[in-house]
C-alpha positions in Angstrom: 78.9 138.0 104.5 82.1 138.7 102.7 85.6 137.6 103.2 89.0 138.4 101.9 90.4 135.2 100.8 93.7 134.0 98.6 93.4 131.6 95.8 96.4 129.2 95.8 97.5 127.2 93.1 99.8 124.4 93.8 102.8 123.8 91.6 105.6 120.7 91.7 108.9 122.0 92.3 110.6 118.3 92.8 111.6 115.9 95.4 112.7 117.1 98.6 113.7 115.1 101.5 111.6 114.0 104.5 113.6 113.0 107.8 111.8 110.1 109.8 112.8 107.7 113.4 112.1 104.5 112.4 110.7 103.6 115.5 111.6 99.8 115.2 115.2 100.4 115.1 115.6 104.1 116.2 117.7 104.5 113.0 117.3 108.2 110.6 115.6 107.5 107.5 115.6 109.8 104.9 112.5 110.0 102.5 111.9 111.7 99.2 108.5 113.2 98.6 107.4 115.2 95.3 107.3 119.3 96.8 104.5 121.5 96.2 104.0 125.5 96.7 101.6 127.6 96.6 101.4 130.8 94.3 99.3 133.5 94.8 96.8 134.8 92.5 94.7 138.4 92.6 93.1 138.7 96.0 89.1 138.2 95.3 85.9 139.0 97.8 83.0 136.0 97.7 80.0 136.4 98.3 79.2 133.8 101.2 75.3 133.4 101.9 74.5 132.7 105.5 71.7 130.4 106.1 70.4 130.2 109.9 70.5 126.7 110.8 73.4 125.5 108.5 75.2 122.1 109.7 78.1 119.7 108.5 76.5 116.5 107.1 78.8 114.7 109.3 80.8 115.0 112.3 84.0 113.9 114.0 86.7 114.0 116.5 89.7 112.2 115.3 93.1 112.0 116.5 94.6 108.9 116.4 95.6 108.0 112.5 97.6 105.2 110.4 100.0 105.8 108.1 100.0 103.5 104.4 99.9 103.4 100.7 97.4 102.2 98.6 98.6 102.0 95.1 102.5 100.6 94.3 104.0 98.0 92.6 106.4 94.7 92.5 107.9 93.0 89.8 105.0 91.0 89.6 104.2 93.5 87.2 106.3 96.5 85.8 107.8 97.1 89.4 111.6 96.5 90.0 111.4 94.8 93.1 109.7 91.2 94.4 106.6 91.5 96.2 108.1 90.4 100.0 111.0 93.1 99.8 108.3 96.3 98.6 106.3 95.1 101.9 109.5 95.5 104.0 110.2 98.6 102.2 106.8 100.1 104.1 107.4 98.5 107.2 110.4 99.6 108.0 110.0 103.2 107.0 107.2 103.5 109.5 103.7 102.7 108.0 101.3 101.3 109.2 99.7 99.4 106.3 100.4 99.0 102.4 98.5 97.2 99.4 100.6 96.4 96.6 98.4 96.9 93.5 99.9 95.1 90.3 98.6 95.4 87.1 95.8 93.2 86.5 97.7 91.0 89.3 96.5 90.2 92.6 99.0 89.7 95.5 98.0 87.4 97.6 98.5 88.9 101.3 98.5 85.8 102.8 101.6 84.5 101.0 103.5 87.0 102.9 101.9 87.0 106.1 104.9 86.7 108.0 106.2 90.5 107.2 103.5 91.6 109.5 104.0 92.7 112.8 101.8 94.2 115.7 102.6 97.4 114.1 102.2 97.0 110.2 99.7 94.8 108.3 99.3 94.4 104.6 95.9 94.2 102.6 94.5 92.5 99.1 95.2 95.1 95.9 95.1 94.7 92.5 95.2 97.4 89.8 92.5 96.7 87.1 94.3 98.3 84.1 91.7 99.2 80.9 91.4 101.2 77.8 88.4 103.0 76.8 88.5 104.4 73.0 92.5 104.3 73.5 92.5 106.2 76.4 94.0 104.6 80.1 91.6 103.7 82.5 92.8 102.4 85.9 91.2 101.7 88.7 92.7 100.0 92.2 90.8 97.1 93.9 91.8 97.5 97.8 90.5 95.1 100.3 89.5 92.3 98.2 90.6 88.7 98.0 90.8 87.3 94.2 92.0 88.6 90.9 89.3 91.1 89.2 89.5 91.8 85.4 90.2 94.5 83.3 89.6 94.9 79.4 89.0 97.0 76.7 86.0 99.0 76.3 84.2 101.2 73.7 84.6 104.7 76.0 86.7 105.7 79.2 83.2 106.1 80.8 82.2 102.2 80.6 85.8 101.0 81.3 85.7 103.5 84.4 82.1 101.8 85.3 83.2 98.3 84.7 86.2 99.2 87.3 84.5 100.4 89.6 81.1 98.0 89.2 83.7 95.1 89.5 85.0 95.8 92.3 82.2 97.1 94.1 80.3 93.6 93.7 83.0 91.7 94.9 83.0 93.3 98.4 86.4 95.6 97.7 86.8 99.5 97.8 87.8 101.4 94.4 90.1 104.1 93.8 90.2 105.8 91.0 93.7 106.1 89.9 95.7 109.1 88.2 92.6 110.6 86.1 95.4 112.9 84.3 97.5 109.8 83.1 97.5 110.3 79.0 94.8 112.5 80.0 92.7 108.9 80.7 89.7 110.7 82.5 87.4 113.3 82.6 85.7 115.5 84.5 82.6 114.2 82.4 83.9 110.9 82.9 83.5 110.5 86.8 79.9 110.2 86.8 80.8 106.5 85.6 82.4 106.2 89.0 79.4 106.4 91.1 80.1 104.0 94.0 83.7 104.7 94.1 85.1 106.3 97.4 88.1 107.4 96.7 90.6 109.4 93.2 93.8 110.1 93.5 94.6 113.9 93.6 98.3 113.5 94.3 101.2 111.1 93.1 104.6 110.0 93.5 105.0 109.0 90.3 106.5 111.5 88.0 104.8 111.0 84.7 101.1 110.8 85.6 100.5 114.8 85.0 99.1 115.1 88.7 99.3 119.1 88.4 97.7 118.9 85.0 98.5 121.5 81.9 97.5 125.1 80.6 94.4 123.4 78.7 94.0 120.4 81.7 93.0 120.8 85.1 94.9 119.4 88.1 93.9 116.3 90.1 92.5 118.2 92.7 90.5 120.4 90.6 89.3 117.5 89.1 88.1 116.5 92.5 86.3 119.1 93.5 84.4 119.5 90.0 83.6 115.5 90.7 82.2 117.2 94.3 81.0 120.1 93.2 78.6 118.0 90.6 77.4 116.0 93.8 79.9 113.2 93.8 81.5 112.3 97.4 85.0 111.0 96.4 87.9 111.4 98.9 91.3 112.8 97.3 94.0 110.3 98.2 97.9 110.3 98.2 99.9 107.7 96.7 103.2 106.9 95.7 102.8 104.6 92.5 106.0 103.6 93.2 107.5 101.0 90.4 111.5 101.6 91.4 112.8 100.6 94.7 116.3 100.1 93.7 116.9 103.8 92.5 115.9 106.1 94.6 116.0 109.5 92.5 113.1 111.8 91.6 113.5 111.1 88.2 111.7 107.8 88.4 108.5 106.5 90.8 110.1 105.4 94.1 108.5 105.2 97.2 108.0 107.3 100.6 106.7 110.5 98.6 103.0 110.6 99.1 100.5 108.8 101.5 97.6 108.7 103.3 96.8 108.5 107.3 93.3 107.2 107.7 91.4 107.3 111.2 91.5 104.2 112.9 92.6 103.3 116.6 92.8 99.5 115.6 95.5 98.3 113.2 93.9 95.4 111.5 92.2 95.0 108.1 88.7 95.6 108.8 89.5 99.1 110.7 91.7 100.2 108.0 89.3 98.9 104.9 86.1 100.5 106.8 88.2 104.1 107.3 89.1 103.8 103.2 85.7 102.9 102.3 83.6 106.1 104.4 86.8 108.3 102.8 88.0 108.7 106.9 91.3 109.5 106.0 93.7 113.0 105.3 96.4 112.7 102.6 99.6 114.2 102.5 103.3 114.6 100.9 104.5 115.7 104.1 102.6 117.8 106.7 100.9 115.5 109.6 98.0 116.8 111.7 97.3 116.5 115.4 93.8 116.1 115.1 91.2 117.0 112.9 87.8 117.9 114.4 84.1 118.4 112.3 81.4 119.7 114.7 78.2 121.2 114.3 79.0 123.9 111.7 82.7 124.5 113.0 86.0 122.8 110.9 89.2 122.6 112.7 92.6 121.5 112.1 95.4 121.1 114.4 98.6 120.8 112.3 101.8 119.7 114.0 104.1 122.6 111.6 103.7 125.7 113.9 104.2 127.9 110.3 101.4 125.9 108.4 99.1 127.6 106.0 95.5 126.3 106.6 93.0 127.0 103.5 89.2 126.0 103.8 87.9 125.3 100.5 84.4 124.8 99.3 82.5 124.5 96.0 84.4 124.8 92.6 86.9 124.9 94.4 86.4 128.3 96.2 89.3 129.3 98.9 87.2 130.2 101.7 89.7 131.3 104.3 93.4 131.5 104.1 95.6 131.9 107.1 98.2 130.6 109.0 98.5 129.8 112.8 98.6 132.7 115.3 101.6 132.8 118.0 100.0 130.3 120.7 97.4 128.8 118.4 97.0 125.0 118.4 94.4 125.3 115.6 92.8 126.6 112.8 88.9 126.4 112.7 86.1 128.2 109.8 83.1 128.0 110.8 80.2 127.7 107.9 77.9 130.9 106.6 75.9 127.7 104.7 76.7 128.4 101.1 79.7 126.6 101.0 78.3 123.2 99.2 81.3 121.8 101.4 84.4 121.9 102.9 87.9 120.7 103.1 90.8 121.8 104.3 94.7 122.0 102.2 97.1 122.3 104.4 100.7 123.8 103.3 103.9 123.7 105.2 106.8 126.1 104.0 109.0 123.5 102.4 106.1 123.4 100.2 104.7 120.3 100.8 100.7 119.7 101.5 98.1 117.5 102.9 94.4 117.1 102.1 91.4 116.7 104.5 87.9 115.1 104.2 84.9 117.1 102.1 82.2 117.4 104.5 78.9 118.7 102.9 77.0 121.6 104.5 73.1 121.4 104.7 71.7 124.1 104.1 68.5 124.1 105.9 67.0 122.6 109.5 64.7 120.7 108.0 67.3 118.5 106.6 69.1 115.4 108.4 71.9 115.9 110.7 75.7 114.7 111.2 75.7 111.1 110.4 72.4 110.4 109.5 72.8 112.6 106.4 76.2 111.0 105.8 77.0 108.3 103.1 79.4 106.7 105.3 79.6 106.0 109.1 81.5 108.1 111.9 85.2 107.2 112.0 85.8 104.3 114.8 87.1 106.4 117.9 
């Protein structure tokens, strides 16, 4: 079976504005977020082999989401604002949860429980900051309750392995931060991060080279390289905010990129369960009303009627590229069996993007089915 597709590269165009209404005060809130725009390349016709009995390795159907940010800073490391005010910014801008992740500094949520409300919680975090043979290697520790050590190592792989293992050994969740920051983490370093469940593919920080360069792949491309090699990371979008006093696009301000985890309950166990199992979508703007993965079909319900949905498989190959037709509410992709995995990238006309989980394709009826084969569990729905 052959399909005509359009391959797309993502190009940063600068900060744009997102207008929301604060549910607590009913005031309009204007947020600055990065812009991503598709750029067409020549049409190709990949061959996709049809495999009878192929199915997804795990299935879910979710329409309840909790918005959060899992990489931001305060003046306890290199941010410009005290932790209490950082928490308040996210609370007052419609977020459900946030983790402050200062460099080699643990911010204890118990110090700031007064900022929590029935609609907003805080979780523990720290950015383990390391160097390996001169390269910067940073890994966020999430959902933990103590300070963890960084350090200097013989190479980037050793630094990455140390960060991930230290976090896992203390019951936390590891997030590989900005791989392209000073070109710190390369594709061949990623196996050292075995056990990490999250990797940054989009950042609001203007200096971390999310989109790569002529000689370096983008962070999204690195995600596909890891997935193609058999690693299972979920791609995460973050603020990496340092500057709350100056909201211009020239600095790393808040509200530019986020995640929406699959959870109905708003409590730390539910949020941490979703993070550990990669049960979330990431965004710089597009919102999704529903995501459904059944036996052999991946479906997306964008809230923007103009949204363009691309289903992506092994090595970043675009498997299908289409927009919602008139009266349509969702876009679906039915697997053939040789895709390796399928994820979705959602693009909107204002140049923003969202990314959904990569789900493995099992190519024969003899393989384990659905949740039995997944590394995580089904979302709490």
